[in-house]
C-alpha positions in Angstrom: -16.7 14.2 -14.2 -15.9 17.1 -11.9 -16.6 20.2 -13.9 -15.2 22.6 -11.4 -12.5 24.8 -12.7 -9.8 26.6 -10.9 -9.0 30.3 -10.9 -8.5 32.1 -14.2 -10.9 29.7 -16.1 -11.1 32.3 -18.9 -7.5 31.3 -19.9 -6.9 28.4 -22.3 -6.5 25.0 -20.7 -2.9 23.7 -20.5 -1.7 21.3 -23.1 -0.3 19.0 -20.5 -3.7 17.5 -19.7 -4.9 16.2 -23.1 -8.4 14.7 -23.8 -8.1 11.0 -23.7 -10.1 7.8 -23.5 -10.0 6.1 -20.1 -11.2 2.7 -18.8 -12.2 2.8 -15.2 -10.1 0.2 -13.3 -13.0 -0.5 -10.9 -16.0 -1.0 -13.2 -14.5 -1.2 -16.7 -16.6 1.7 -18.2 -14.7 3.5 -21.0 -15.2 7.3 -21.0 -13.5 10.4 -22.3 -11.6 12.4 -19.6 -11.5 16.1 -20.7 -8.6 18.5 -20.0 -8.4 19.4 -16.3 -7.4 22.5 -14.5 -4.9 22.0 -11.6 -6.9 21.2 -8.5 -9.8 19.7 -10.4 -10.6 16.0 -10.7 -12.4 13.5 -13.0 -14.5 10.7 -11.5 -16.0 7.7 -13.2 -19.6 8.3 -14.4 -20.7 4.8 -13.3 -18.9 3.9 -10.0 -17.5 7.4 -9.0 -13.9 6.1 -8.9 -11.4 8.9 -8.9 -9.8 8.7 -12.4 -7.4 11.6 -12.2 -6.7 14.7 -10.1 -4.7 17.3 -11.8 -1.9 19.0 -9.8 0.0 22.2 -10.2 3.6 21.5 -11.1 3.4 17.8 -10.1 6.9 17.0 -11.4 8.9 19.8 -9.8 7.2 19.6 -6.4 7.2 15.8 -6.4 10.9 15.8 -7.1 11.7 18.3 -4.3 9.6 16.3 -1.8 11.2 13.0 -2.8 14.7 14.4 -2.5 13.8 15.5 1.1 12.4 12.0 1.8 15.7 10.5 0.6 17.6 12.6 3.2 15.2 11.7 6.0 15.5 8.0 5.0 19.2 8.2 5.3 18.9 9.6 8.8 16.3 7.0 9.8 18.5 4.1 8.6 21.8 5.4 10.1 20.7 6.8 13.5 19.2 5.1 16.6 15.4 4.7 16.8 15.1 4.2 20.6 17.4 3.7 23.6 16.3 1.8 26.6 17.9 1.1 30.0 17.2 -1.2 32.9 19.3 -2.3 35.9 22.3 -0.4 34.7 22.2 -2.0 31.2 21.6 0.0 28.0 20.3 -1.1 24.6 19.5 0.8 21.5 17.7 -0.2 18.3 17.6 1.1 14.7 15.4 0.2 11.8 17.5 -3.0 11.2 17.5 -4.2 14.8 14.0 -5.6 14.8 14.5 -7.8 11.7 17.9 -9.0 13.0 16.4 -10.0 16.4 13.6 -11.8 14.8 16.1 -13.7 12.6 18.1 -14.6 15.6 15.0 -16.0 17.3 14.5 -18.3 14.2 11.6 -16.3 12.8 13.3 -15.5 9.5 10.0 -15.3 7.6 8.8 -12.5 9.8 12.2 -10.8 9.7 12.1 -10.7 5.9 8.5 -9.2 6.0 9.4 -6.5 8.5 12.6 -5.6 6.7 10.9 -5.4 3.3 7.9 -3.3 4.4 9.6 -1.0 6.8 12.9 -0.4 5.0 13.4 -1.9 1.6 10.1 -1.0 0.0 10.1 2.7 1.2 13.7 3.2 0.1 13.1 1.6 -3.3 9.9 3.6 -3.8 11.5 7.0 -3.0 14.7 6.2 -4.9 12.7 5.0 -8.0 10.4 8.1 -7.9 13.3 10.4 -7.5 15.1 8.7 -10.4 12.1 9.1 -12.7 11.3 12.7 -11.8 14.9 13.8 -12.0 15.3 12.1 -15.3 12.3 14.1 -16.7 14.2 17.3 -15.9 16.9 16.4 -18.4 17.0 17.1 -22.0 18.1 13.6 -22.7 16.1 11.2 -20.5 17.8 8.4 -18.7 17.1 4.8 -19.8 14.3 2.6 -18.4 12.3 5.5 -16.9 9.1 3.9 -18.0 9.9 0.5 -16.4 11.1 2.1 -13.2 7.9 4.1 -12.9 5.9 1.0 -13.5 7.7 -0.7 -10.6 6.6 2.1 -8.3 3.0 1.0 -8.7 3.8 -2.4 -7.4 5.9 -1.1 -4.5 3.4 1.5 -3.2 1.1 -0.8 -1.2 4.1 -2.5 0.5 5.7 0.7 1.7 4.4 1.0 5.3 6.3 3.9 7.0 3.1 5.3 8.6 2.0 1.8 9.9 5.5 1.2 11.2 5.4 4.5 13.2 2.1 3.5 14.7 3.7 0.2 15.7 6.5 2.2 17.3 4.0 4.2 19.3 2.3 1.0 20.6 5.7 -0.5 21.5 6.6 2.8 23.4 3.4 2.5 25.5 4.1 -1.1 26.4 7.7 -0.3 27.3 7.0 2.6 29.7 6.4 0.4 32.7 9.3 -2.0 31.9 12.3 0.2 31.1 13.6 3.7 30.8 13.2 5.0 27.2 14.9 7.7 25.2 13.7 8.5 21.7 16.4 8.6 19.0 16.9 10.9 16.0 15.6 8.2 13.6 12.2 8.3 15.2 11.9 12.0 14.6 13.1 11.6 11.1 10.5 8.9 10.5 7.7 11.2 11.7 8.8 13.9 9.3 9.3 11.3 6.6 5.8 10.1 6.9 4.4 13.6 6.4 6.8 14.2 3.4 5.8 10.9 1.8 2.1 11.8 2.2 2.6 15.2 0.7 4.7 13.7 -2.2 1.9 11.2 -2.9 -0.7 14.0 -2.8 1.1 16.4 -5.3 2.1 13.7 -7.8 -0.1 13.3 -10.8 0.8 9.9 -12.2 -0.7 10.6 -15.6 1.2 13.8 -15.9 4.4 11.7 -15.4 3.3 9.2 -18.1 2.5 12.1 -20.4 5.9 13.7 -19.8 7.6 10.4 -20.5 5.6 10.2 -23.8 6.7 13.7 -24.8 10.4 12.9 -24.0 10.3 9.7 -26.0 7.8 10.2 -28.9 9.4 7.3 -30.8 8.7 4.8 -28.1 6.3 2.8 -30.2 3.1 3.9 -28.5 0.3 6.0 -29.6 0.5 9.8 -28.8 -0.9 10.5 -25.4 -3.2 13.2 -26.8 -5.1 11.0 -29.2 -8.3 9.1 -28.5 -7.8 5.4 -28.9 -10.4 3.2 -30.7 -12.6 1.3 -28.3 -12.9 -2.0 -30.3 -10.1 -4.5 -29.9 -8.1 -2.6 -27.3 -7.1 -3.5 -23.7 -6.4 -1.1 -20.9 -3.0 -1.4 -19.2 -3.4 -2.0 -15.5 -0.2 -0.1 -14.8 -0.3 3.1 -16.8 -3.9 3.1 -18.1 -3.0 3.3 -21.8 -5.3 1.5 -24.2 -3.4 -0.9 -26.5 -4.3 -3.5 -29.1 -4.8 -7.1 -28.2 -2.6 -9.7 -29.7 -4.4 -12.8 -31.1 -1.2 -14.8 -31.4 -0.1 -14.5 -27.7 0.2 -12.2 -24.7 0.1 -8.5 -25.6 2.4 -6.0 -24.0 1.7 -2.3 -23.2 3.5 -0.1 -25.8 4.2 2.5 -23.1 5.4 0.6 -20.0 5.9 -3.0 -21.2 3.4 -4.6 -18.8 1.3 -7.6 -19.9 -2.1 -6.7 -21.2 -5.1 -8.6 -20.0 -8.8 -7.7 -20.6 -9.3 -8.8 -17.0 -6.9 -10.1 -14.4 -6.0 -13.7 -15.2 -7.7 -16.4 -13.0 -8.9 -13.6 -10.7 -11.7 -15.4 -9.0 -9.7 -18.6 -8.4 -6.6 -16.8 -7.1 -8.7 -14.6 -4.8 -10.5 -17.6 -3.4 -7.3 -19.5 -2.8 -5.6 -16.6 -1.1 -8.6 -15.9 1.1 -8.9 -19.5 2.2 -5.2 -19.6 3.0 -5.7 -16.4 5.1 -8.6 -18.1 7.0 -6.5 -21.1 7.7 -3.8 -18.9 9.2 -6.3 -16.7 11.2 -6.9 -19.4 13.8 -3.2 -19.9 14.8 -2.7 -16.1 14.6 -5.2 -15.7 17.5 -4.3 -18.8 19.4 -0.5 -18.8 19.5 1.4 -16.1 21.4 2.6 -13.0 19.6 4.9 -12.0 22.4 6.3 -13.5 25.6 7.4 -11.1 28.3 9.6 -12.6 31.1 10.2 -10.2 34.0 12.2 -11.3 37.0 11.9 -14.9 36.0 8.1 -15.0 35.6 5.8 -14.1 32.8 3.3 -15.5 30.3 2.7 -15.5 26.6 0.5 -12.9 25.1 -1.9 -13.3 22.2 -3.3 -10.4 20.0 -6.4 -10.1 22.2 -4.2 -10.4 25.3 -2.3 -7.3 24.1 -5.6 -5.4 23.8 -6.6 -6.5 27.3 -3.2 -5.3 28.6 -3.7 -1.8 27.1 -7.2 -1.7 28.6 -5.8 -2.6 32.0 -3.3 0.2 31.7 -6.1 2.7 30.9 -5.0 3.2 27.3 -8.5 3.0 26.0 -8.0 4.9 22.6 -4.9 2.9 21.8 -6.6 -0.4 22.8 -9.5 0.4 20.5 -7.1 1.2 17.7 -5.1 -2.0 18.1 -8.4 -4.0 18.4 -9.8 -2.5 15.2 -6.5 -2.9 13.2 -5.6 -6.4 14.4 -9.0 -8.0 15.1 -11.8 -6.2 13.3 -10.1 -5.2 10.0 -8.9 -8.8 9.1 -12.3 -10.3 9.8 -14.2 -7.6 7.9 -11.7 -8.0 5.0 -12.4 -11.7 4.8 -16.1 -11.2 5.0 -16.2 -8.5 2.4 -14.0 -10.4 0.0 -16.0 -13.5 0.4 -19.3 -11.6 -0.2 -17.8 -10.0 -3.3 -16.6 -13.3 -4.7 -20.0 -15.0 -4.0 -22.0 -12.0 -5.5 -19.8 -12.1 -8.6 -20.2 -15.9 -9.0 -24.0 -15.4 -8.8 -24.0 -12.5 -11.2 -25.8 -10.3 -8.7 -26.5 -6.7 -9.8 -27.6 -5.5 -6.4 -25.7 -2.5 -4.9 -22.9 -2.7 -7.4 -21.6 0.8 -6.6 -21.6 0.0 -2.9 -19.7 -3.2 -3.5 -17.2 -1.4 -5.6 -16.7 1.2 -2.9 -16.3 -1.6 -0.3 -13.6 -3.1 -2.5 -11.6 0.2 -2.5 -11.9 0.3 1.3 -10.7 -3.3 1.6 -7.7 -2.7 -0.7 -6.7 0.4 1.3 -7.0 -0.6 4.9 -5.5 -4.1 4.9 -1.9 -2.8 5.5 -2.8 -1.2 8.8 -3.1 -4.6 10.4 0.7 -4.8 10.4 0.8 -2.7 13.6 1.1 -5.7 15.9 3.9 -7.2 13.7 5.9 -4.0 13.8 5.3 -3.5 17.5 6.6 -7.1 18.1 9.7 -6.5 16.1 10.6 -3.4 18.1 10.0 -4.9 21.5 12.1 -8.0 20.7 14.9 -5.8 19.5 14.9 -3.5 22.6 14.2 -5.7 25.6 17.0 -8.2 26.3 18.1 -7.6 29.8 19.1 -11.1 31.0 17.2 -12.3 34.1 15.7 -8.8 34.6 13.3 -8.6 31.7 13.2 -10.2 28.3 10.7 -10.2 25.4 10.6 -12.8 22.6 8.2 -13.2 19.7 6.2 -16.3 18.9 4.5 -18.2 16.0 1.4 -16.1 16.4 3.2 -13.1 14.9 4.2 -15.2 11.9 0.7 -16.5 11.4 -0.8 -13.0 11.8 1.7 -11.5 9.3 0.7 -14.3 6.9 -3.0 -13.3 7.3 -2.3 -9.7 6.5 -0.2 -10.4 3.5 -2.6 -13.0 2.1 -5.6 -10.7 2.4 -3.7 -7.9 0.7 -2.7 -10.3 -2.1 -6.3 -11.6 -2.3 -7.6 -8.0 -2.7 -5.0 -7.4 -5.3 -5.9 -10.6 -7.2 -9.6 -9.8 -7.3 -10.7 -7.8 -10.3 -13.7 -5.6 -9.3 -14.6 -5.2 -13.0 -15.8 -8.8 -12.9 -18.7 -7.8 -10.6 -20.0 -5.4 -13.3 -19.3 -7.9 -16.1 -21.1 -10.7 -14.3 -24.1 -8.5 -13.5 -24.3 -7.3 -17.1 -24.1 -10.9 -18.4 -26.9 -12.0 -16.0 -29.1 -9.1 -17.1 -28.6 -9.9 -20.8 -29.4 -13.6 -20.2 -32.6 -12.6 -18.4 -33.6 -10.3 -21.2 
């Protein structure tokens, strides 16, 4: 636990951070989290996972930032992102142009992925968060606030505004030598939106939201948020963290958010193995087949992921080439290696470097989304460069395969339950004793 206290520690602690029992989602250790001053944090005693960071006025500031994000999303969706011109012809693109161009080229799978991660998921996340935080300001809360806030947990990893912006930057660098470019209002709105969403995520204390929901609906059928739940016969909700009783007659449901309760993620090892193997199968075509094909004045050649890195190096864009190489080549490989090592170590019941493996899992789960840079870059280039016989850019199957690798590795990391590493090590030690 982080014992540091904020200014004015002689004053009584606020009632909005009650003492409660908590199960670490990474190692499974159950521990009591004490009341926290705003700005202080509680970490797991065993694996050092951040359990909670208390914020000052998390609901009010979070609502203000999400309202601002809604305005910026409206601007980003309605205004042009970029305008390009070549040979007297002009084209412009917005957030929907890339998915539409990919669909027109027959790559509807890639179109759906780009549309969901760059538009649908961010809009849904901001709308849902605003709905919940605004509802908490009312004397009579709106319906379904708990379910809506639970959906946000699922949407968060798939909202990729910051990754999309990096893809826009890479596309801009590639377009400089081909066409004349003008930046549109939507791009500036997206830049500010990224900062606003980062700030909104930083000030929001999710447990403060759940506790506020508990106070507004004390008859919701769950235990009071300030009580310490018994350890025996209880299961921690993976969505809201509340400890609830198991049901011997069938699947149990969380009394707070309605999610299914499982002591550990069902079939975690089998699902993680299956998804990882599928990602490995797609990784070969992702690097062999072209991601983009640039035709300029009737001549051109397909470009793979590594070919794009070589082009950036040839243009002298060394930092950007290194960034794309790390995000598109190094990160997927390291994710597959790390996930495979964790699965094998869990199967063997190894107790070596458990904290390091748990920390590696957190890194793997966090960085996988950044590999979408090449996919977003391809969608922007395909939407902007259609100038007849002068210059044209089209996307290829390599982009579909690479997007599949990114999504499958993200799902594999989500399917794997890191608590199993600690369970397996404990079982092995007990058997040895």
